[in-house]
Backbone as numpy.savetxt, mean C-alpha at the origin, in Angstrom:
# Nx Ny Nz CAx CAy CAz Cx Cy Cz
-9.36 -16.03 -11.34 -9.21 -14.59 -11.29 -10.58 -13.97 -11.03
-10.64 -13.06 -10.10 -11.89 -12.40 -9.74 -12.03 -11.08 -10.49
-13.16 -10.91 -11.14 -13.46 -9.61 -11.75 -14.27 -8.76 -10.79
-15.03 -9.40 -9.94 -15.83 -8.71 -8.94 -15.03 -8.63 -7.65
-15.12 -7.50 -6.96 -14.35 -7.41 -5.71 -14.83 -8.42 -4.68
-13.86 -8.96 -3.96 -14.18 -9.80 -2.81 -14.73 -8.90 -1.72
-15.37 -9.46 -0.68 -15.82 -8.60 0.41 -14.65 -7.75 0.93
-14.94 -6.48 1.16 -13.90 -5.55 1.59 -13.35 -5.97 2.95
-12.02 -6.21 3.03 -11.43 -6.60 4.31 -11.40 -5.42 5.29
-11.28 -5.75 6.54 -11.14 -4.72 7.56 -9.67 -4.35 7.66
-9.39 -3.06 7.62 -8.00 -2.60 7.69 -7.40 -2.94 9.05
-6.14 -3.36 9.04 -5.43 -3.67 10.28 -5.09 -2.37 11.01
-4.75 -2.46 12.28 -4.35 -1.24 13.01 -3.17 -0.53 12.35
-2.24 -1.28 11.79 -1.07 -0.67 11.15 -1.47 0.07 9.87
-2.35 -0.53 9.08 -2.83 0.12 7.86 -3.58 1.40 8.24
-4.43 1.30 9.24 -5.20 2.46 9.69 -4.28 3.57 10.19
-3.23 3.21 10.93 -2.30 4.20 11.46 -1.56 4.92 10.33
-1.08 4.16 9.33 -0.37 4.79 8.22 -1.33 5.65 7.40
-2.52 5.16 7.15 -3.51 5.94 6.41 -3.80 7.26 7.11
-3.98 7.21 8.41 -4.25 8.42 9.20 -3.07 9.39 9.12
-1.85 8.87 9.26 -0.65 9.71 9.21 -0.53 10.38 7.84
-0.83 9.65 6.78 -0.77 10.22 5.43 -1.83 11.30 5.23
-3.04 11.02 5.67 -4.13 12.00 5.52 -3.83 13.27 6.31
-3.23 13.12 7.49 -2.91 14.29 8.32 -1.93 15.24 7.65
-1.12 14.72 6.71 -0.16 15.58 6.01 -0.60 15.88 4.58
-1.87 15.61 4.30 -2.44 16.03 3.03 -2.39 15.06 1.88
-2.11 13.79 2.14 -2.08 12.79 1.07 -3.48 12.18 0.95
-4.02 12.21 -0.25 -5.35 11.67 -0.51 -5.24 10.16 -0.71
-5.80 9.39 0.20 -5.69 7.93 0.17 -7.05 7.26 0.08
-7.03 6.01 -0.35 -8.22 5.17 -0.36 -7.85 3.88 0.35
-8.59 3.54 1.39 -8.36 2.30 2.12 -9.01 1.13 1.39
-8.30 0.00 1.34 -8.81 -1.25 0.79 -9.40 -1.07 -0.61
-8.63 -0.46 -1.48 -9.03 -0.21 -2.87 -8.98 -1.51 -3.67
-10.02 -1.79 -4.47 -10.06 -2.96 -5.34 -9.42 -2.58 -6.67
-8.37 -3.30 -7.08 -7.67 -2.98 -8.34 -8.08 -3.90 -9.49
-9.10 -4.71 -9.28 -9.53 -5.65 -10.30 -8.99 -7.04 -10.08
-8.06 -7.16 -9.14 -7.42 -8.44 -8.84 -7.41 -8.71 -7.34
-7.22 -7.66 -6.56 -7.10 -7.80 -5.11 -7.40 -6.46 -4.45
-7.62 -6.51 -3.14 -7.74 -5.28 -2.37 -6.34 -4.78 -2.02
-6.15 -3.50 -2.18 -4.90 -2.84 -1.85 -5.10 -2.17 -0.50
-4.14 -2.34 0.42 -4.30 -1.75 1.76 -4.53 -0.24 1.66
-3.62 0.46 0.99 -3.75 1.90 0.82 -3.42 2.23 -0.63
-4.33 2.92 -1.30 -4.09 3.36 -2.66 -4.01 4.88 -2.68
-3.02 5.37 -3.40 -2.90 6.81 -3.65 -3.08 6.93 -5.16
-4.32 7.04 -5.55 -4.68 6.90 -6.96 -4.09 7.98 -7.84
-4.10 9.23 -7.39 -3.56 10.32 -8.21 -2.09 10.10 -8.55
-1.33 9.53 -7.62 0.10 9.30 -7.82 0.39 7.89 -8.35
-0.66 7.11 -8.57 -0.53 5.74 -9.07 0.39 4.91 -8.17
0.10 4.97 -6.88 0.88 4.22 -5.89 -0.04 3.34 -5.06
0.42 2.13 -4.81 -0.24 1.21 -3.89 0.72 0.95 -2.74
0.16 0.86 -1.53 0.96 0.52 -0.36 0.34 -0.70 0.30
1.16 -1.71 0.49 0.75 -2.92 1.20 1.51 -2.96 2.52
0.77 -3.11 3.60 1.37 -3.21 4.93 1.20 -4.66 5.35
2.33 -5.35 5.50 2.30 -6.79 5.69 3.00 -7.23 6.96
2.60 -8.40 7.42 3.28 -9.04 8.53 4.61 -9.62 8.07
5.39 -10.04 9.02 6.72 -10.57 8.75 6.69 -11.77 7.80
5.60 -12.51 7.81 5.43 -13.68 6.95 5.72 -13.36 5.48
5.33 -12.16 5.05 5.53 -11.76 3.66 7.00 -11.55 3.30
7.85 -11.49 4.30 9.27 -11.19 4.09 10.19 -12.36 4.43
9.64 -13.40 5.08 10.48 -14.54 5.49 10.02 -15.87 4.88
8.91 -15.88 4.17 8.41 -17.10 3.56 8.62 -17.02 2.05
9.45 -17.90 1.51 9.81 -17.85 0.09 8.59 -17.93 -0.83
7.64 -18.82 -0.53 6.44 -18.94 -1.36 5.65 -17.64 -1.37
5.53 -17.01 -0.20 4.77 -15.76 -0.12 5.49 -14.65 -0.88
6.81 -14.62 -0.80 7.58 -13.62 -1.55 7.29 -13.76 -3.05
7.29 -14.99 -3.56 7.00 -15.22 -4.97 5.58 -14.81 -5.34
4.62 -15.12 -4.47 3.23 -14.70 -4.71 3.14 -13.18 -4.74
3.85 -12.53 -3.83 3.80 -11.07 -3.77 4.42 -10.43 -5.00
5.46 -11.05 -5.57 6.04 -10.53 -6.82 4.95 -10.44 -7.89
4.18 -11.51 -8.02 3.11 -11.53 -9.02 2.03 -10.50 -8.69
1.65 -10.45 -7.43 0.62 -9.49 -7.01 1.08 -8.05 -7.23
2.35 -7.79 -6.94 2.88 -6.44 -7.09 2.81 -5.93 -8.52
2.91 -6.84 -9.47 3.00 -6.43 -10.87 1.68 -6.51 -11.62
0.60 -6.81 -10.95 -0.69 -6.91 -11.61 -1.08 -5.60 -12.29
-0.76 -4.47 -11.68 -1.18 -3.16 -12.20 -0.07 -2.42 -12.93
1.01 -3.10 -13.27 2.12 -2.46 -13.99 1.66 -1.79 -15.27
0.76 -2.43 -15.99 0.30 -1.88 -17.26 -0.40 -0.54 -17.09
-0.87 -0.28 -15.90 -1.53 1.00 -15.60 -0.56 1.98 -14.96
0.73 1.64 -14.95 1.79 2.48 -14.39 1.70 2.67 -12.87
1.06 1.74 -12.18 1.03 1.79 -10.72 2.28 1.10 -10.17
2.77 1.62 -9.08 3.88 0.99 -8.37 3.36 0.53 -7.02
3.99 -0.52 -6.48 3.58 -1.06 -5.19 4.74 -0.98 -4.22
4.46 -0.44 -3.05 5.43 -0.36 -1.96 4.95 -1.30 -0.86
5.86 -2.08 -0.31 5.52 -2.97 0.80 6.25 -2.51 2.05
5.52 -2.47 3.15 6.06 -2.04 4.44 5.65 -3.07 5.48
6.55 -3.38 6.40 6.20 -4.34 7.45 5.39 -3.67 8.56
4.56 -4.45 9.19 3.82 -3.97 10.37 4.78 -3.41 11.41
5.93 -4.06 11.55 6.89 -3.65 12.57 7.37 -2.21 12.34
7.55 -1.81 11.10 7.96 -0.44 10.83 6.86 0.56 11.19
5.63 0.19 10.90 4.51 1.08 11.24 4.36 1.19 12.75
4.61 0.10 13.46 4.51 0.10 14.92 5.68 0.82 15.59
6.70 1.15 14.82 7.91 1.76 15.39 7.76 3.27 15.53
8.83 3.87 15.99 8.84 5.32 16.17 8.97 6.06 14.83
9.05 5.33 13.73 9.30 5.93 12.42 8.05 6.20 11.59
6.88 6.01 12.13 5.65 6.17 11.35 5.58 7.53 10.66
5.81 8.60 11.39 5.71 9.93 10.80 6.77 10.15 9.71
7.98 9.64 9.94 9.03 9.77 8.94 8.69 8.98 7.68
8.11 7.82 7.86 7.68 7.01 6.71 6.61 7.76 5.93
5.62 8.31 6.64 4.55 9.07 5.99 5.12 10.27 5.23
6.04 10.98 5.83 6.66 12.15 5.17 7.42 11.73 3.91
8.15 10.63 3.98 8.89 10.15 2.81 7.91 9.75 1.70
6.83 9.08 2.06 5.83 8.71 1.06 5.24 9.96 0.43
4.93 10.98 1.24 4.38 12.23 0.71 5.34 12.87 -0.28
6.63 12.84 0.00 7.61 13.40 -0.93 7.56 12.68 -2.27
7.46 11.36 -2.22 7.37 10.58 -3.46 6.05 10.89 -4.18
4.98 10.97 -3.44 3.68 11.30 -4.04 3.77 12.65 -4.76
4.32 13.64 -4.08 4.43 14.98 -4.67 5.26 14.94 -5.96
6.35 14.19 -5.96 7.18 14.06 -7.17 6.40 13.39 -8.31
5.67 12.34 -7.98 4.91 11.63 -9.00 3.79 12.50 -9.57
3.22 13.36 -8.74 2.14 14.24 -9.20 2.67 15.35 -10.11
3.94 15.71 -9.96 4.54 16.76 -10.80 4.91 16.26 -12.19
4.97 14.96 -12.40 5.37 14.41 -13.71 4.40 14.78 -14.78
């Protein structure tokens, strides 16, 4: 287990596109946030949300799915939730709709 952050990874084009779409509609994001265990693709710290943008491998490989279950729950004690989105969805015509839906959830979580 790493207590010190690993070198900050470079955001993929899909992560960058979603981050940009979220920022354009007023969502405050942090790219490649270190949570004490791993880098999170996009963190929305005020709403306690993490977003991971993954390749298809994360959804079709049983071992990776099990690893992701563990990774997703690392920050549960801090009341963070993790959302996983495929690269294919970000590359699709739905990017803006996805960003808008995330913003709605962020706004609801901020009102709690």
